[in-house]
C-alpha atoms as an extended CHARMM CRD file, in Angstrom:
* protein
*
        82  EXT
         1         1  MET       CA             -0.1680000000       -0.2920000000        0.1840000000  PROA      1               0.0000000000
         2         2  HSD       CA              0.9150000000        3.9140000000       -1.0970000000  PROA      2               0.0000000000
         3         3  LYS       CA              1.3420000000        5.8820000000        1.5270000000  PROA      3               0.0000000000
         4         4  VAL       CA             -1.1830000000        8.1580000000        0.4540000000  PROA      4               0.0000000000
         5         5  ASP       CA             -2.9250000000        4.9590000000        0.3290000000  PROA      5               0.0000000000
         6         6  ALA       CA             -1.8510000000        4.5000000000        3.9040000000  PROA      6               0.0000000000
         7         7  LEU       CA             -2.0570000000        7.7610000000        5.6520000000  PROA      7               0.0000000000
         8         8  PHE       CA             -6.1880000000        7.7340000000        3.4110000000  PROA      8               0.0000000000
         9         9  SER       CA             -7.3510000000        5.2290000000        5.2940000000  PROA      9               0.0000000000
        10        10  ALA       CA             -5.6330000000        5.6170000000        8.7250000000  PROA      10              0.0000000000
        11        11  PHE       CA             -7.4060000000        9.0670000000        8.8600000000  PROA      11              0.0000000000
        12        12  PHE       CA            -10.7840000000        8.8160000000        7.2850000000  PROA      12              0.0000000000
        13        13  ASP       CA            -10.8820000000        4.0060000000        8.1280000000  PROA      13              0.0000000000
        14        14  ASN       CA            -11.9010000000        3.5120000000        4.7270000000  PROA      14              0.0000000000
        15        15  THR       CA            -10.1000000000        3.6270000000        1.5810000000  PROA      15              0.0000000000
        16        16  PHE       CA             -9.8680000000        5.8480000000       -1.0950000000  PROA      16              0.0000000000
        17        17  ALA       CA            -12.0870000000        3.2490000000       -3.1790000000  PROA      17              0.0000000000
        18        18  MET       CA            -14.8700000000        3.4710000000       -1.0900000000  PROA      18              0.0000000000
        19        19  VAL       CA            -15.4560000000        7.2230000000        0.0070000000  PROA      19              0.0000000000
        20        20  SER       CA            -15.4060000000        8.0070000000       -3.0890000000  PROA      20              0.0000000000
        21        21  ARG       CA            -17.8210000000        5.4450000000       -3.8170000000  PROA      21              0.0000000000
        22        22  ASP       CA            -20.3200000000        6.6360000000       -0.8630000000  PROA      22              0.0000000000
        23        23  VAL       CA            -19.7500000000       10.1620000000       -2.4550000000  PROA      23              0.0000000000
        24        24  ARG       CA            -21.1350000000        9.2990000000       -5.9260000000  PROA      24              0.0000000000
        25        25  MET       CA            -22.7330000000        7.1090000000       -4.4500000000  PROA      25              0.0000000000
        26        26  THR       CA            -24.8520000000        9.6400000000       -1.8990000000  PROA      26              0.0000000000
        27        27  LEU       CA            -24.7800000000       11.9840000000       -4.7830000000  PROA      27              0.0000000000
        28        28  ALA       CA            -26.9760000000        9.5180000000       -7.6250000000  PROA      28              0.0000000000
        29        29  LYS       CA            -29.6290000000        9.1400000000       -4.1740000000  PROA      29              0.0000000000
        30        30  SER       CA            -29.9990000000       12.4460000000       -4.1510000000  PROA      30              0.0000000000
        31        31  LEU       CA            -30.2800000000       13.4040000000       -7.9510000000  PROA      31              0.0000000000
        32        32  LEU       CA            -32.6310000000       11.1110000000       -8.2400000000  PROA      32              0.0000000000
        33        33  ASP       CA            -34.8970000000       11.7460000000       -5.9380000000  PROA      33              0.0000000000
        34        34  SER       CA            -35.7060000000       14.8860000000       -7.0990000000  PROA      34              0.0000000000
        35        35  GLY       CA            -36.7830000000       14.4150000000      -10.3030000000  PROA      35              0.0000000000
        36        36  ARG       CA            -34.8390000000       16.5380000000      -11.1590000000  PROA      36              0.0000000000
        37        37  TYR       CA            -33.1450000000       14.7530000000      -14.3340000000  PROA      37              0.0000000000
        38        38  ALA       CA            -34.4670000000       13.2120000000      -17.4500000000  PROA      38              0.0000000000
        39        39  SER       CA            -32.0380000000       10.1210000000      -17.4350000000  PROA      39              0.0000000000
        40        40  ILE       CA            -30.5140000000        7.0300000000      -15.7960000000  PROA      40              0.0000000000
        41        41  ASP       CA            -28.0090000000        8.2330000000      -18.1750000000  PROA      41              0.0000000000
        42        42  ASP       CA            -27.6360000000       11.8640000000      -17.0650000000  PROA      42              0.0000000000
        43        43  ILE       CA            -27.1130000000       10.6700000000      -13.1490000000  PROA      43              0.0000000000
        44        44  ALA       CA            -24.7930000000        8.5630000000      -13.8930000000  PROA      44              0.0000000000
        45        45  GLY       CA            -22.5930000000       11.0560000000      -15.6630000000  PROA      45              0.0000000000
        46        46  LYS       CA            -23.1410000000       13.8840000000      -13.1390000000  PROA      46              0.0000000000
        47        47  CYS       CA            -22.2660000000       11.0990000000      -10.6310000000  PROA      47              0.0000000000
        48        48  GLY       CA            -19.4990000000       10.8660000000      -12.5130000000  PROA      48              0.0000000000
        49        49  TYR       CA            -19.5980000000        7.3300000000      -14.4020000000  PROA      49              0.0000000000
        50        50  ALA       CA            -18.7610000000        7.4730000000      -18.7770000000  PROA      50              0.0000000000
        51        51  ASN       CA            -20.7770000000        3.8970000000      -18.7640000000  PROA      51              0.0000000000
        52        52  ALA       CA            -24.5690000000        3.9720000000      -17.0000000000  PROA      52              0.0000000000
        53        53  THR       CA            -24.6500000000        0.3310000000      -17.2560000000  PROA      53              0.0000000000
        54        54  SER       CA            -21.6630000000        0.7390000000      -14.7400000000  PROA      54              0.0000000000
        55        55  PHE       CA            -23.5740000000        2.7640000000      -12.6960000000  PROA      55              0.0000000000
        56        56  ARG       CA            -26.5810000000        1.5600000000      -12.2410000000  PROA      56              0.0000000000
        57        57  ILE       CA            -24.6770000000       -2.1650000000      -11.1900000000  PROA      57              0.0000000000
        58        58  CYS       CA            -22.8990000000        0.0300000000       -8.7850000000  PROA      58              0.0000000000
        59        59  TYR       CA            -25.7450000000        1.4940000000       -7.5030000000  PROA      59              0.0000000000
        60        60  LYS       CA            -27.5770000000       -1.1580000000       -7.1500000000  PROA      60              0.0000000000
        61        61  ASN       CA            -24.9200000000       -3.3460000000       -5.5770000000  PROA      61              0.0000000000
        62        62  TRP       CA            -25.0210000000       -0.5940000000       -3.5480000000  PROA      62              0.0000000000
        63        63  PHE       CA            -28.5230000000       -0.2400000000       -2.1290000000  PROA      63              0.0000000000
        64        64  GLY       CA            -30.4650000000       -2.5610000000       -3.1370000000  PROA      64              0.0000000000
        65        65  GLU       CA            -32.6680000000       -1.9260000000       -6.6520000000  PROA      65              0.0000000000
        66        66  TYR       CA            -31.9800000000       -0.7660000000       -9.4470000000  PROA      66              0.0000000000
        67        67  PRO       CA            -32.1320000000        3.2950000000       -9.5480000000  PROA      67              0.0000000000
        68        68  ALA       CA            -34.3010000000        3.9550000000      -11.9630000000  PROA      68              0.0000000000
        69        69  LEU       CA            -37.2650000000        1.9410000000       -8.8520000000  PROA      69              0.0000000000
        70        70  THR       CA            -35.4020000000        4.8680000000       -6.7810000000  PROA      70              0.0000000000
        71        71  ARG       CA            -36.9240000000        7.0550000000       -8.6980000000  PROA      71              0.0000000000
        72        72  ALA       CA            -39.9190000000        5.7140000000       -9.7980000000  PROA      72              0.0000000000
        73        73  LYS       CA            -40.9520000000        5.9210000000       -5.4540000000  PROA      73              0.0000000000
        74        74  ALA       CA            -39.9000000000        9.2220000000       -5.3690000000  PROA      74              0.0000000000
        75        75  VAL       CA            -42.1100000000       10.3910000000       -8.2140000000  PROA      75              0.0000000000
        76        76  LYS       CA            -44.5080000000        8.3780000000       -6.5770000000  PROA      76              0.0000000000
        77        77  GLN       CA            -43.8540000000       10.2530000000       -3.3810000000  PROA      77              0.0000000000
        78        78  LEU       CA            -45.0000000000       13.2040000000       -5.4180000000  PROA      78              0.0000000000
        79        79  PHE       CA            -48.2030000000       12.3650000000       -6.4410000000  PROA      79              0.0000000000
        80        80  VAL       CA            -49.3250000000       11.5690000000       -3.2040000000  PROA      80              0.0000000000
        81        81  PHE       CA            -51.1840000000       13.5190000000       -0.9590000000  PROA      81              0.0000000000
        82        82  ASP       CA            -51.9650000000       13.1470000000        2.7690000000  PROA      82              0.0000000000
């Protein structure tokens, strides 16, 4: 392990890759929940993914559901009037 990686891991108690993925996935969920973006591909790009398929797989592994389902739940909430 490189010194920078070791320092990062010691400070954040995690690897740079995991912290980076956490930030990207948190952003993705926030964007999906907002309902502001037209496509999953747009959101993938805004989160730094060049390949939307890779984004979908990563998102599914991280949250346990595909981004389209997260978006559908968010949109449904926008139209629920209690």
